[in-house]
BAFI-3210 file (N, C-alpha, C; in Angstrom, 3 decimals, decimal comma, padded with zeros to 6 digits):
// residues 169
n [1|2|3|4|5|6|7|8|9|10|11|12|13|14|15|16|17|18|19|20|21|22|23|24|25|26|27|28|29|30|31|32|33|34|35|36|37|38|39|40|41|42|43|44|45|46|47|48|49|50|51|52|53|54|55|56|57|58|59|60|61|62|63|64|65|66|67|68|69|70|71|72|73|74|75|76|77|78|79|80|81|82|83|84|85|86|87|88|89|90|91|92|93|94|95|96|97|98|99|100|101|102|103|104|105|106|107|108|109|110|111|112|113|114|115|116|117|118|119|120|121|122|123|124|125|126|127|128|129|130|131|132|133|134|135|136|137|138|139|140|141|142|143|144|145|146|147|148|149|150|151|152|153|154|155|156|157|158|159|160|161|162|163|164|165|166|167|168|169]
n.u [-024,984|-025,614|-028,424|-029,722|-032,193|-032,704|-032,530|-033,702|-032,136|-033,876|-034,918|-036,970|-038,196|-036,588|-037,322|-035,484|-033,174|-030,124|-026,877|-024,517|-021,158|-021,366|-021,348|-023,082|-025,741|-025,678|-027,282|-028,667|-029,003|-027,999|-028,972|-027,294|-026,835|-025,629|-024,444|-023,835|-022,471|-023,101|-022,194|-023,859|-022,186|-020,942|-018,891|-017,665|-018,112|-015,696|-014,991|-012,697|-011,885|-011,766|-008,629|-008,478|-010,342|-011,555|-011,729|-010,302|-008,801|-008,155|-008,513|-010,305|-013,793|-016,467|-018,753|-021,198|-022,326|-023,746|-024,852|-028,303|-030,560|-032,506|-035,882|-035,749|-036,113|-034,273|-033,916|-034,532|-032,460|-030,381|-030,792|-030,369|-027,686|-026,291|-026,675|-025,489|-022,787|-021,868|-023,179|-024,983|-028,273|-030,481|-033,062|-034,033|-033,236|-031,741|-032,092|-029,404|-028,216|-028,547|-027,096|-026,036|-023,995|-022,488|-020,228|-020,081|-022,515|-024,553|-026,943|-026,568|-027,602|-027,414|-027,372|-027,876|-027,132|-027,942|-026,520|-026,369|-024,861|-022,547|-019,398|-017,709|-018,955|-019,128|-019,467|-017,523|-017,669|-016,867|-014,747|-015,567|-014,967|-012,172|-011,384|-012,189|-012,804|-013,464|-013,922|-013,606|-015,506|-013,839|-011,409|-012,367|-013,191|-010,678|-009,492|-011,135|-010,146|-007,789|-005,341|-006,026|-008,690|-011,597|-011,727|-013,913|-016,134|-015,663|-016,181|-018,961|-019,877|-019,348|-021,059|-022,362|-020,139|-019,312|-021,525|-021,361|-019,060|-019,874|-021,441|-022,372|-020,388]
n.v [019,710|020,534|021,159|022,853|023,363|026,564|027,666|029,373|029,989|028,956|026,870|027,227|027,268|029,288|029,887|030,018|028,836|027,133|026,733|024,215|024,937|027,629|030,797|030,944|033,039|035,561|034,864|032,694|029,096|025,672|022,204|019,453|016,001|013,441|010,185|007,812|004,623|001,651|-001,585|-004,697|-006,123|-004,204|-002,755|000,192|001,928|003,461|005,853|006,679|009,785|010,927|011,527|013,773|015,539|018,780|019,687|018,349|016,151|012,674|012,145|010,378|009,696|009,081|008,554|008,529|010,899|014,104|017,027|017,849|017,422|019,610|019,671|017,350|015,835|016,033|013,349|011,820|012,633|011,571|008,758|008,481|009,439|007,590|005,186|005,893|006,412|004,203|001,908|000,758|-000,054|001,141|000,341|001,877|004,884|006,585|009,671|011,511|013,943|017,509|020,214|023,578|025,143|027,881|028,798|027,298|027,725|025,852|023,414|020,731|017,430|014,551|011,047|007,699|004,505|001,197|-001,827|-005,173|-008,252|-008,983|-007,418|-006,789|-005,794|-003,147|-000,367|001,845|005,319|006,874|009,675|010,530|008,701|006,586|004,403|002,135|001,204|-000,947|-000,444|-001,552|-000,371|000,840|001,300|002,922|005,183|006,133|006,602|008,612|010,780|011,265|012,620|011,746|011,849|013,620|016,805|018,647|016,998|015,408|017,276|017,747|015,229|014,987|014,807|012,365|010,629|010,829|009,640|006,972|006,191|005,798|003,557|000,298|-002,670]
n.w [074,831|078,123|080,044|082,832|085,409|086,801|090,135|093,083|096,272|098,178|096,900|095,083|091,781|089,367|086,847|084,834|082,484|082,905|081,590|081,312|081,997|081,509|083,205|086,229|086,978|089,551|092,618|091,738|091,639|091,015|091,053|092,510|092,604|094,696|095,258|097,655|097,822|099,427|100,081|100,863|102,527|103,995|102,838|101,110|098,040|096,068|093,630|091,121|089,864|086,483|084,920|083,379|084,276|085,132|087,786|090,688|089,437|089,101|091,800|094,416|094,929|097,144|095,831|093,211|090,899|089,975|088,163|088,270|085,676|083,520|084,389|085,917|089,168|092,292|093,227|090,975|089,303|090,794|090,625|087,840|087,505|089,119|087,689|085,204|085,944|087,369|086,612|088,284|089,026|091,054|093,461|095,485|097,285|100,028|101,478|102,771|103,209|102,657|101,304|101,010|098,640|098,212|096,879|094,564|093,495|094,069|095,142|097,037|097,100|099,001|098,843|100,038|098,886|099,148|098,216|096,821|095,734|092,994|093,199|091,163|088,961|088,385|086,292|084,444|083,544|080,624|080,503|082,962|085,104|086,009|087,423|090,123|093,545|096,329|099,749|103,116|105,962|108,047|106,693|104,681|106,164|107,029|104,539|103,544|104,877|103,645|101,281|098,834|098,479|097,459|098,716|099,085|098,984|101,215|103,189|102,798|103,439|106,119|108,466|107,955|107,886|110,549|111,748|110,884|112,107|114,672|114,502|115,544|115,357]
ca.u [-025,189|-026,359|-029,266|-030,213|-033,136|-032,168|-033,299|-033,291|-031,577|-034,955|-035,229|-038,068|-037,726|-036,399|-037,822|-034,315|-032,333|-028,690|-026,128|-023,246|-019,988|-021,582|-021,420|-024,423|-026,000|-025,731|-028,591|-029,250|-028,333|-028,435|-028,997|-026,356|-027,139|-024,467|-024,916|-022,856|-022,870|-022,646|-022,514|-024,470|-021,130|-020,430|-017,878|-018,076|-017,582|-015,012|-014,777|-011,595|-012,224|-010,946|-007,421|-008,639|-011,388|-011,086|-011,575|-009,895|-008,479|-007,480|-008,881|-011,424|-015,032|-017,308|-020,069|-021,482|-023,156|-023,619|-025,920|-029,640|-030,937|-033,764|-037,078|-035,565|-036,064|-032,983|-033,815|-034,476|-031,083|-029,530|-030,927|-029,727|-026,236|-025,795|-026,648|-024,504|-021,404|-021,461|-023,946|-025,898|-029,663|-030,998|-034,506|-034,356|-032,147|-032,075|-031,449|-028,596|-027,905|-028,842|-026,155|-025,895|-022,612|-022,549|-019,059|-020,354|-023,910|-025,174|-027,623|-026,140|-028,387|-026,668|-028,193|-027,204|-027,658|-027,513|-026,500|-025,854|-024,417|-021,135|-018,726|-016,882|-019,845|-019,177|-019,157|-016,945|-018,198|-015,787|-014,692|-015,956|-014,249|-011,159|-011,145|-013,007|-012,360|-014,346|-013,181|-014,364|-015,842|-012,707|-010,475|-013,061|-013,108|-009,291|-009,265|-011,868|-009,303|-006,512|-005,183|-006,528|-010,146|-012,071|-011,950|-015,240|-017,071|-015,408|-016,895|-020,402|-020,136|-018,834|-022,043|-022,553|-018,933|-019,376|-022,576|-020,944|-018,026|-020,570|-022,178|-021,867|-019,947]
ca.v [020,808|020,109|022,253|022,674|024,356|027,528|027,733|030,272|029,214|028,249|025,789|027,506|027,434|030,678|030,078|030,320|027,693|027,305|025,896|023,735|025,623|029,069|031,368|030,977|034,399|035,750|034,619|031,453|027,853|024,451|021,086|018,356|014,801|012,586|008,925|006,976|003,228|000,743|-002,989|-005,382|-006,595|-003,044|-002,031|001,390|002,078|004,704|006,026|007,595|010,766|010,926|012,339|015,000|016,384|020,125|019,763|017,134|015,023|011,520|011,886|009,463|010,147|007,995|008,797|008,843|012,088|015,183|018,018|017,411|018,005|020,355|018,851|016,246|016,089|015,575|011,887|011,307|012,860|010,627|007,440|008,547|009,545|006,320|004,219|006,337|006,406|002,931|000,788|000,261|000,382|001,015|000,346|002,963|005,698|007,245|010,986|011,653|015,354|018,592|021,278|024,706|025,464|029,178|028,962|026,610|027,997|024,528|022,762|019,328|016,385|013,315|009,853|006,438|003,375|-000,118|-002,791|-006,510|-008,848|-008,975|-006,114|-006,565|-005,415|-001,691|000,132|003,188|006,219|007,571|011,105|010,785|007,841|005,723|003,238|002,070|000,267|-001,151|-000,410|-001,769|000,883|001,457|001,804|004,027|006,355|006,639|007,091|009,875|011,832|011,314|013,584|011,124|011,968|014,966|017,505|019,257|015,913|015,064|018,270|017,484|013,935|014,971|014,278|010,947|009,922|010,750|008,690|005,572|005,899|005,380|002,300|-000,907|-003,653]
ca.w [075,756|079,305|080,541|084,196|085,919|087,756|091,376|094,143|097,377|098,880|095,974|094,168|090,406|088,973|085,487|084,014|082,145|083,082|080,660|081,874|081,466|081,524|084,541|086,819|087,468|091,006|093,215|091,220|092,010|090,341|091,990|092,284|093,385|094,964|095,789|098,335|097,622|100,479|099,797|102,006|103,440|104,716|102,065|100,389|096,690|095,740|092,192|090,819|088,831|085,281|085,055|082,589|084,867|085,480|089,239|091,406|088,556|089,679|093,189|094,606|095,545|097,643|095,255|091,818|091,022|089,021|088,131|087,916|084,392|083,443|084,499|086,859|090,603|092,800|093,310|089,600|088,865|091,520|089,994|086,519|087,673|089,643|086,576|084,215|086,415|087,984|086,077|089,315|088,927|092,414|093,681|096,401|097,815|101,282|101,541|103,977|103,440|101,716|101,670|100,084|098,316|097,539|096,000|093,293|093,154|094,018|096,249|096,966|097,756|099,173|099,027|100,323|098,122|099,628|097,110|097,068|094,482|092,599|093,260|089,973|087,851|088,282|084,955|084,454|082,520|079,931|080,766|084,351|086,046|085,387|088,263|091,333|094,576|097,468|101,007|104,348|106,644|108,754|105,672|104,023|107,036|106,950|103,183|103,393|105,457|102,929|100,188|097,609|098,509|097,115|099,991|099,211|099,291|102,618|103,991|102,710|104,070|107,496|109,426|107,670|108,323|112,008|112,139|110,692|113,118|115,893|114,284|116,215|114,349]
c.u [-026,077|-027,106|-029,809|-031,310|-032,384|-033,109|-032,805|-032,812|-032,640|-035,524|-036,522|-037,467|-037,660|-036,946|-036,719|-033,571|-030,875|-027,989|-024,800|-022,084|-020,136|-021,693|-022,869|-024,644|-026,111|-027,163|-029,269|-028,368|-028,760|-028,333|-028,037|-026,772|-025,894|-024,958|-023,754|-023,360|-022,236|-023,141|-023,100|-023,431|-020,474|-019,368|-018,502|-017,376|-016,938|-014,736|-013,642|-011,987|-011,245|-009,773|-007,510|-009,739|-010,775|-010,850|-011,254|-009,584|-007,735|-007,809|-010,089|-012,590|-015,754|-018,704|-020,032|-022,293|-022,894|-024,826|-027,228|-030,049|-032,288|-034,936|-036,966|-035,703|-034,685|-032,862|-033,802|-033,067|-030,129|-029,596|-030,206|-028,202|-025,625|-025,662|-025,565|-023,066|-020,931|-022,099|-024,941|-027,291|-030,318|-032,523|-034,923|-033,078|-032,647|-031,342|-030,697|-028,117|-028,460|-027,983|-026,138|-024,409|-022,623|-021,372|-019,311|-021,781|-024,708|-025,877|-027,308|-027,086|-027,527|-027,608|-027,302|-027,926|-027,083|-027,599|-026,057|-025,392|-022,941|-020,563|-017,922|-017,714|-019,969|-018,719|-018,637|-017,556|-017,042|-015,887|-015,039|-015,093|-013,275|-010,907|-012,133|-012,374|-013,428|-013,479|-014,103|-014,517|-014,633|-011,684|-011,080|-012,961|-011,709|-009,037|-009,947|-011,090|-007,981|-006,519|-005,674|-008,044|-010,546|-012,448|-013,341|-016,299|-016,902|-016,194|-018,400|-020,791|-019,837|-019,820|-022,273|-021,345|-018,916|-020,408|-022,127|-019,787|-018,659|-021,348|-021,538|-021,492|-020,948]
c.v [020,299|021,310|021,883|023,701|025,291|027,619|028,903|029,395|028,452|027,111|025,981|027,730|028,911|030,958|030,423|029,019|028,061|026,317|025,515|024,457|027,134|029,550|031,400|032,381|034,446|035,556|033,353|030,262|026,753|023,320|020,000|017,196|013,938|011,328|008,131|005,539|002,360|-000,674|-003,632|-005,919|-005,449|-002,249|-000,842|001,450|003,453|004,721|007,029|008,487|010,680|011,888|013,654|015,912|017,721|020,256|018,383|015,938|013,924|011,236|010,955|010,164|008,918|008,196|008,752|010,118|013,109|016,088|017,397|018,154|018,717|019,381|017,675|016,743|015,637|014,046|011,256|011,471|011,887|009,234|007,410|008,562|008,241|005,296|004,596|006,101|005,089|001,708|000,221|000,839|000,109|000,999|001,500|003,658|006,364|008,581|011,112|013,089|016,234|019,750|022,341|024,976|026,767|029,408|028,373|026,839|026,695|024,165|021,279|018,438|015,140|012,169|008,670|005,348|002,094|-001,090|-004,159|-007,069|-008,645|-007,567|-005,795|-006,156|-003,903|-001,277|001,565|004,016|007,014|009,075|011,482|010,011|006,929|004,450|003,258|001,098|000,192|-001,160|-000,737|-000,442|001,561|002,022|002,994|005,303|006,963|007,268|008,444|011,054|012,008|012,370|013,030|011,280|013,413|015,719|018,111|018,196|015,472|016,005|018,016|016,188|013,908|014,394|012,787|010,139|009,775|009,713|007,251|005,198|005,341|004,083|001,159|-001,925|-004,775]
c.w [076,898|079,875|081,917|084,470|086,860|088,947|092,217|095,299|098,166|098,035|095,187|092,784|090,046|087,571|084,501|083,733|082,355|082,163|081,297|081,183|081,415|082,978|085,002|087,380|088,991|091,506|092,732|091,585|091,029|091,359|091,540|093,181|093,489|095,676|096,357|098,212|098,699|100,160|101,044|102,989|104,213|103,967|101,327|099,035|096,545|094,247|091,991|089,648|087,658|085,460|084,284|083,141|085,280|086,986|089,799|090,495|089,317|091,136|093,238|095,278|096,071|097,081|093,746|091,925|089,961|089,075|087,659|086,643|084,469|083,492|085,455|088,294|091,092|092,836|091,918|089,035|089,528|090,899|088,635|086,650|088,177|088,529|085,561|084,682|087,012|087,347|087,073|089,086|090,274|092,431|094,577|096,852|099,089|101,314|102,859|104,208|102,330|102,173|100,575|099,891|097,512|096,599|094,619|092,811|093,045|095,306|096,093|097,761|097,823|099,486|099,347|099,552|098,714|098,455|097,614|095,727|094,231|092,584|092,004|088,750|087,685|086,885|085,078|083,325|081,915|080,178|082,197|085,335|085,312|086,187|089,429|092,307|095,656|098,720|102,176|105,092|107,280|107,767|104,937|104,856|107,020|105,586|102,963|103,977|104,714|101,827|098,859|097,465|098,234|098,399|100,149|099,508|100,741|103,534|103,971|103,427|105,566|108,509|109,208|108,148|109,840|112,452|111,934|111,616|114,383|115,742|115,044|115,147|114,161]
res [m|e|i|w|d|g|y|f|e|d|e|t|l|a|g|v|d|l|i|r|g|q|t|i|p|e|g|l|m|h|i|v|s|e|i|i|v|r|h|e|d|g|d|y|l|l|m|q|r|d|l|k|k|e|t|y|p|g|l|y|e|a|s|a|g|g|s|v|l|k|g|e|t|p|i|e|g|a|f|r|e|l|k|e|e|t|g|i|q|a|d|s|l|i|q|i|y|r|k|i|n|n|k|r|n|a|i|h|y|g|y|l|c|h|v|n|g|a|k|d|k|i|r|l|q|e|g|e|t|v|s|y|r|w|l|p|k|e|e|f|l|k|f|a|d|s|k|e|f|v|p|s|l|r|e|r|l|s|e|y|l|e|s|i|k|r|e|k|p]
***
């Protein structure tokens, strides 16, 4: 059983535990951390969602991520999710967005992780991911607009995607 802290939209603790899979009461939110991984050579890591996932089965995400557990901060949850879903143990993360998702009763925190080293050391998490791929920036930007990419993540990443389009080569 996965337990989350319940929050109000202003991110103050509500003093209520939320249970994964149960309906979140109106007016309450939980926190989700998402981590975009960029290799030192400029390539981006995409993870393919498990084919049995309830939402967006088989689609790709440019992130590892998930709900922050009871007692964790958003960044602590990000470090944990990154390690669980990719095997990457990061030293630091850079926050790139915070978005409210009223449809999912979630506050999404987005982080960027810069990595170096071997690209073939990514570890998949059973029940979460089934494959991965690295894409250069230009291919990543095109892929993010495709039907193979999780649309809700594309929306949350929109400002970041626009910012990397403007980067000088």
